[in-house]
N, C-alpha and C positions, 0 to 999 in steps of 0.2 A: 267808943270804938264802933265804927259803922261797918256792917257786913254787906257788901254790895253783892247782889245776886248775879250770877253769870247769865249771859243771854240764853234764852230758851226758845225752842220751837216745838209745836205740837203737830203731829201727823195724824190726820184722820184717815182711816182705811175705808175705802168705798169698794164694795164688791159688785162686780158685774152679775146680773141676774143669772147668767149662764155659768157662773163660777162652779167648777166641779173638779176637786182634786182627783188626780189619777195615780194609780200605782205604777211604779217603774222598778225594774230589777236590772236595768242596764242603760248605758248611754254610749252614743257614738257621735262623733262630730269632728270639728277641725276649725279652720279659719276661713272667713269669707274673703273675697277680693279686697275688701276695705280694711282687712286686718282685725276684724272682730271675731270673737270666739262664738261658735255655734255648737249647741249641744242638743242632740235629738234623743229624747228619752223614750225607751221602749219597754214593752213587757215581752219576755221571751217565754214561749210555751210550745208544746207539741202542736203540729198542724191538725186542723180539722178537715175532714174529707169534704170535697165538693159533691162527691157521689160515691156510693158503695153498691156493688152488685153481689148478691148472695144466691146460692142455690136454694131451691125449695126442697125441703126434706120430703120423703115418702109420706110422712104424716101431715104434710101441708104447712109445716112451720118453716122458720128461717134456718137455712143450713149454712154450709161453709162459705166463707168469703171467696169470691172468684175474681173480682176486679175492683179497683179503686181509682179515683181521680183525686189527687195526683197518683201516678203509678207507684212512686216511692214514698207513700204516705208514712210508713213506719220510720223512714230515714229522714223525714223532713221536720224542721223546726221553723217556727214563725217568730219574727221580731216585729210586733205590732207597735208602730210609732203613733202615739196619741198626741204628743206635743213636742215642741222644740223651743229653745231659748237662745236668742242672740244677744251678746253683751260685749261692751267695750272692755278695755284692759282694767280700768278702775273698778267697774262692776264685778268683773271676774275675780279680781283680787279681794274684794269685799266678800263675795260668795265663798271664796277659798278660806278666808279667815273665819267666817261664820260656820262653815262646815267643820273646820278644825275644832272650834269651841264645842259644837254639838257632839262631835265624835268623842271628845274628852269627857263630856258629861255621860255619854252612853257607856264608855269604858268604866267609869266610876260606878254606874248603876249595875253593870254586868258583874263587876268585881264584888260589889256588895251582895248581889244575889247569889253569886257562887260561894262566898264566905258564909252566907246564911244557910245555904243548902248543905255545905260541908259541916257546919256547926250542928244543924238539925240531924244529920246522919250520925255524927259523933254522939249526940245526946241519945238517939234511939239505940245505938250500940251499947251505951252505958246502962240504959234501962233494961235491955234484953238480957 
């Protein structure tokens, strides 16, 4: 009985010298005029001031804030876009499937962690 191997292919991963993974906590995008999906990944955070003006206290220290640039600093959020990805339908479908698999694994890990924590709390209660 001969067992014939299925055809195989190896992929070698080559990293650009400037490769630098970035953190993202959001995405925005849509479709290009060519019908491809574009996703712009951003990090959302409170805005940093360009300039702050403080009073000088009678003791010579930094006193109350009197002005800021931007004016609405406390009401401003920034979405810093570090990178974007454009993909065709087939690639988007593969990414979708891959993300689904990863999310399933994350859910299993989170469930196991939760069960471990609940089990540890039950054991501590029994010992107490």
